[in-house]
C-alpha positions as CSV (number, residue, x, y, z in Angstrom):
1,M,133.5,140.7,108.0
2,N,136.3,139.4,109.8
3,H,135.7,138.4,113.6
4,S,137.9,138.0,116.1
5,N,135.8,135.2,117.7
6,N,135.8,133.0,114.7
7,P,138.6,131.2,115.0
8,K,139.0,129.8,111.1
9,S,138.9,133.8,110.2
10,T,142.0,134.7,108.9
11,S,142.9,138.4,108.1
12,S,144.4,137.9,104.6
13,G,142.7,139.8,103.3
14,K,140.0,138.1,101.2
15,G,136.6,138.4,100.6
16,D,133.8,136.1,102.2
17,S,133.0,134.1,99.0
18,E,136.8,133.1,98.1
19,Q,137.0,131.9,101.8
20,L,133.7,130.2,101.6
21,F,134.9,128.5,98.6
22,E,138.2,127.4,99.8
23,R,136.9,126.0,103.3
24,Y,134.0,124.0,100.7
25,E,135.5,123.0,97.6
26,H,136.5,119.7,98.9
27,I,132.5,119.2,98.7
28,R,132.9,119.5,94.9
29,R,135.5,116.3,94.7
30,I,133.8,114.4,97.1
31,A,130.7,114.8,95.1
32,F,131.8,113.9,91.8
33,Q,133.6,110.8,93.3
34,N,130.1,109.3,94.8
35,T,128.6,110.2,91.4
36,L,131.6,107.5,90.0
37,R,130.8,105.6,92.4
38,L,127.2,104.8,91.9
39,H,127.5,104.9,88.0
40,F,129.9,101.8,88.8
41,K,127.6,99.9,91.3
42,R,124.8,100.6,88.5
43,A,126.9,98.8,86.3
44,A,127.4,96.2,88.0
45,W,124.3,95.2,89.4
46,V,123.0,95.3,85.7
47,T,125.7,92.8,84.4
48,V,124.8,90.5,87.4
49,V,121.2,90.7,86.6
50,R,121.7,89.9,83.0
51,T,124.7,87.4,83.7
52,T,121.9,85.6,85.8
53,L,118.9,86.0,83.0
54,L,121.5,84.6,80.5
55,A,122.5,81.8,82.6
56,K,118.8,80.6,82.9
57,R,117.8,80.9,80.0
58,L,121.1,78.5,78.6
59,I,119.8,76.3,81.8
60,D,116.2,76.6,80.2
61,I,117.5,75.4,77.2
62,I,119.6,73.2,77.6
63,A,117.1,71.2,80.0
64,S,113.8,71.7,77.1
65,V,116.6,69.9,74.7
66,L,117.5,66.9,77.2
67,L,113.5,66.4,77.8
68,L,112.7,66.7,74.4
69,M,114.6,64.1,73.7
70,L,113.8,61.8,76.5
71,L,109.9,62.4,75.7
72,R,110.2,61.5,72.3
73,G,110.9,58.4,72.5
74,Y,115.4,58.1,71.7
75,P,116.7,55.6,73.0
76,A,118.7,56.0,76.3
77,H,121.9,55.3,75.0
78,N,121.7,58.3,72.9
79,V,120.5,60.5,75.6
80,L,123.6,59.2,77.5
81,Y,126.0,60.2,74.6
82,V,124.4,63.4,74.4
83,M,125.4,63.6,78.5
84,A,128.8,62.2,77.9
85,S,129.6,64.6,75.3
86,I,128.5,67.7,77.6
87,R,130.4,66.8,79.9
88,R,133.8,66.0,77.9
89,L,133.3,69.6,76.4
90,R,133.1,71.0,80.1
91,T,136.4,69.7,81.3
92,S,138.7,70.5,77.6
93,A,137.2,73.9,78.3
94,Q,138.1,73.8,82.2
95,A,141.5,71.9,80.7
96,R,142.8,75.3,78.9
């Protein structure tokens, strides 16, 4: 099935299925790359969502502890001491 008016046709004697396979074999590779890209994007999105949920939870816990300390009637200097301790921990962690 070699037509002379088809510029893509070859006279190598190969069957039609072999010619089609050679012509479109790159599609399989592209589909695989797109599948990998999709899985990577999904994993990145799940990581971002879970990390933000964890950060929100930590902020809620810290705020709750501070408010409990304030509302329980501790003297103000104890609350300030806790806040200063947190600040020292942050600066020492950043210095490493």
